[in-house]
ZAKEDREN-390741 format. One record per residue: residue in one letter; x, y, z of N, C-alpha, C, O in turn. Coordinates in steps of 0.2 Angstrom, whole numbers, plus 5000, padded with zeros to 4 digits. Example, Ala and Ser with C-alpha at 12.3 -4.5 7.8 and 13.67 -1.06 7.14 Angstrom:
<recs>
a506649725039506249785039506649845039507149835042 s506449895035506849955036506450005039506750065040 
</recs>
This chain:
<recs>
m551758795496551058795499550858715499550858685494 s550658695505550358625505549658625503549258675504 v549458565500548758555498548358525504548458465505 r548058565507547658545513547158595515547258655514 d546558575517546058615519546258655526546758625529 s545958715527546158745533545558775536545158805533 p545558785543544958815546544958885545545458925544 a544358915544544158985543543458995545543058955545 s543359055547542659075549542559145548542859195550 w542059155543541859225541541359255546540959215549 p541359325547540859355552540159345550539959345544 v539759325554539059315553538659375556538759385562 v538359415552538059475554537359455558537159485562 a537059405555536359385558536259305556536559285551 s535859275561535759205560535059195562534859215567 t534659155558533959135559533859065558533959035553 d533559035563533358965563532758955558532258995560 l532758915553532158905549531858845551531258835549 h532158795553531958735556532358705561533058715560 r532158675566532558645571532158585574531558595576 d532458525574532158465577532658415580533258435580 a532458355582532958315585533358275580533858245582 w533158265574533458225569534058265565534658245566 i533858315561534358355558534358415563533758445563 l534858435566534858485571534558545569534058575573 a534758575563534458635561534558655554535058635551 l534158695551534258725545534158805547533658825549 r534758835546534758905548534958945542535258925537 a534759015542534959065537535459105540535259145545 d536059105538536559155540536659215535536659205529 v536759275538536959325534537759335535537959355541 v538159335530538859325531539259385527538959415522 r539759405530540159465527540859435526541159405530 r541159445520541759425518542259475522542259535522 p542759435525543259475529543659525525543859515519 g543659585528544059645524543659675519543859725515 a543059655518542659685513542059725516541459705514 d542159775520541659805524541159845519540659865521 d541459865513541059905508540559865504540159885500 e540659795505540159745501539559735505539559725511 e539059715502538459695505538559625508538759585505 p538359615514538359545517537859505512537359525509 f537959435513537559385508537259335513537559315518 r536759305510536359255514536659185512536759165506 r536759135517536859065515536459025520536459035526 l536158975517535858925521536358865523536758845520 v536258845530536658795533536258745536535858755540 v536458685535536158625538536658605543537158585542 e536458615550536858585555536858515555536258485555 h537358475557537358405556537858375561538458405560 p537758335565538258305570538758255567539258235570 g538658245560539158195557538858125556538358115559 a539258085553538958015551539557965550540157995550 a539457905550539957855549539657805544539057785544 v540057785539539957735534540357675534540957685536 v540157615534540557555534540557515528540057495525 l541257505526541357465520541557395523542157385525 a541057355523541157285526541357235521540957225517 i541957205521542157165516542357095519542657085524 d542057045517542056975520542756935517543056965513 a542856875519543456835517543456825510543956805507 d542856825507542856815499542856875495542656875489 d543056925498543056995495542457015492542357045487 r541957005496541257035494541057085499541257085505 v540757135497540557195501539757185503539357165499 l539657195509539057195512538657265510538857315512 c538157255505537757315503537057305505536857255507 l536757365505536057365507535657405501535957455498 r535057385500534657415495534157445499533757415502 q534157515498533657555503533257605499533557645495 y532657615500532257675497532457735500532557745507 r532557785496532757855498532257905495532257915489 h531857935499531257975497531458035493531158045487 a531958065495532158125492532458115485532358155480 a532758055484533058035477532557995473532657985467 q531957975476531457935473531857875470531757855464 q532257835474532657785471532757735477532757755483 r532757665475533057615479533857615478533957585472 l534257635482534957645481535357585484535157555489 i535857575481536357525484536757565488537057615486 e536757545495537157585500537557535504537557475503 l537857565509538257535514537957545521537657595522 p538057505526537857515533538157585535538757605534 a537657625537537857695539537357725544536857705544 g537557775547537157815552537457875554538057895554 v536957915557537157985560537357975567537157935571 c537858015569538058025576537458045580537158095578 d537358015585536758035589536858095593536358125595 h537458115594537558185597538258205595538658175593 e538258275596538958305594539458275598539458265604 g540058255595540658225598540658155599541058125602 e540058125597540058045597540658015593540758045587 d540957965595541557935592541257905585540857855586 p541457925579541257895573541357825573540957785570 l541857795576542057725575541457685579541257635577 e541257715585540657685589540057685585539657635585 v539957735581539357745577539357695571538857655570 a539957685568540057635563539957565566539557525563 r540157545572540057475575539257465576539057415575 r538957525579538257515580537857505574537357465574 e538057545569537657545562537757475559537257445556 l538357445559538457375556537957325560537657285557 l537957335566537557285570536857295569536457245568 e536557365570535857375569535557355562535057325561 e535957385557535657375550535857305547535357285543 a536357275549536557215545536657155550536757095548 a536557165557536657115562537357075561537357015561 m537857125560538557095559538957135564538857185566 t539557105565540057135569540757125565540757085560 a541257155567541857155564542457155569542457185574 e542957115567543557105572544057165570544357185575 r544057185564544557235562544257295559543857295555 w544457355562544157415559544757465557545257475561 t544757495551545257535548544957595546544457595541 p545157655548544857725546545157735539545757715537 l544657755534544857765527544857835525545357865522 l544357865526544257935524543757975529543457945533 s543758045528543358085532543258145527543658185526 t542558155525542458205520541758245522541358215525 f541758305519541158345520540658325514540958315508 s540058305516539558285511539458345505539558325499 s539258395507539158455503539258515507538758555509 p539858545507540058595511539758665509539858715513 g539458665503539158725501538558745506538358805506 y538258695509537658705513537558665519537158675523 s538058615520537958575526538658565530539158565526 a538558555536539158545540539358475541539758455545 e538858425538538958355539539658335536539858345531 r539958295541540658265539540558185540540258165545 i540658155535540558075535541258045536541758065533 h541257995541541857965542541757885540541257855541 y542257865536542257805532542757755535543257765537 f542457695536542857635540542857575535542257555533 l543357535535543457475532543357425538543657425543 a542857375537542757325543542857255540542657245534 e543257225543543457155541543457105547543357125553 g543457045545543356995550542656985553542556995559 l542256985548541456995549541156925552541456875551 g540756945557540356885560539656905561539456965561 a539256855563538556875564538456905571538856895576 g538056955572537956995578537156995580536756975576 d537057015586536357015588536157085589536457125593 r535557105586535357175586535057185593534957245595 g534957135597534657145604533957175603533557135599 d533757225606533057245605532957305600532457335600 f533457315596533357365591532957335585532957275583 v532457375583531957365578532057405572532057465573 l532057375566532157415560531457445559530957415559 e531457515557530857545556530857585549531457595547 h530257605547530257655541530657625535530457565533 e531057665532531457635526531857575528531957525524 e532157575534532557525536532157455537532457405536 a531557455538531157395539531057365532530857305531 d531257395526531157375520531857355517531957345511 l532457365521533057345518533157285515532857235517 e533557275510533757215507534457215507534857255505 t534757155510535457145510535757105505535457055503 l536257125502536557085496537357095497537657145499 w537657035495538457035495538657035488538456995484 v539057095487539257105480540057095480540357125484 p540357055475541057055474541357125473541057165470 f541857135477542157205477542257235470542057285468 d542557195465542757215458542057235455542057275451 e541557195456540957205453540657265455540357305451 l540757285461540457345464540857405461540557455459 v541457405460541857455457541657465450541557525448 e541557415446541257415439540557455439540457495435 a540157435444539457465444539557535445539157575442 i539957555449540057625451540357665444540057715443 l540857635441541057665435540557665429540657715425 r540157625429539557625424539057675426538657695421 g539057695432538557745434537857705437537357735438 d537957645438537357605440537257605448536757595450 v537857625451537757645458538057715459538557735458 a537557755462537757825462537657855469537757915470 d537557815474537557845481538257875483538757835482 g538357935484538957975485539457935490540057925488 p539257915496539657885501539957815498540457805499 v539557785495539757715492540257725487540857695487 v540157775482540657795477541357815480541857785478 q541257855485541957885488542357825491542957825490 v541957785496542357745500542657685496543157655497 v542257655491542457605487543057625482543457585482 l542957685479543557705475544157715479544657705476 a544057745485544657755489544957685491545557685491 c544557635492544857575494545157545488545757515489 e544957555482545257525476545957555475546357525473 v545957625476546657655475547157635480547657615479 l546857625487547357595492547557525490548157515491 r547157485487547357415486547857415480548357385480 k547757465475548257465470548957495472549457465470 r548957535477549557565480549857505484550457495483 q549557465487549757415491550057355487550557325488 a549757345481549957295476550657315473551057275471 r550757385472551357405469551957405474552557405472 a551757415481552257415486552657355487553157355491 
</recs>
């Protein structure tokens, strides 16, 4: 038996939109039945529909990571994050989202892009899948007419040595899930490449 996720879809007896807007497409309540368990009561699950997102681990020639400090209302924290953003529509190429977000949030471009991971944020209630990219060969970019608004208008940019960021994560000083995932994945890949 291989260790890998596999597609599956259980029967939905009923579905009700609880909220729908243009930013997060929907919060819905599904009533689900376990396949082959017709004698069991169906159960309710909340689902956040989400078109996906991209996160950029941008590392410069001095092995520093481009980080952003941003206020997140739900967490009541100013978190250390990476350039990231939501796919604007279903099926949008995550690499194009990554390029756009690096430019819009950090006014940076990259010559080399490497896909690193693709993970579900919290599959117990959300369909959001985040795609992670390593960006190298960084240079200044022009945001054009893009204007930072709301929390983004208060972004703070900082360059953190990669090893220092790993240590901050392991100490629990940096707790944003996407940052933790992609930085530790990159650390593992680096160690494997060093052994090869």
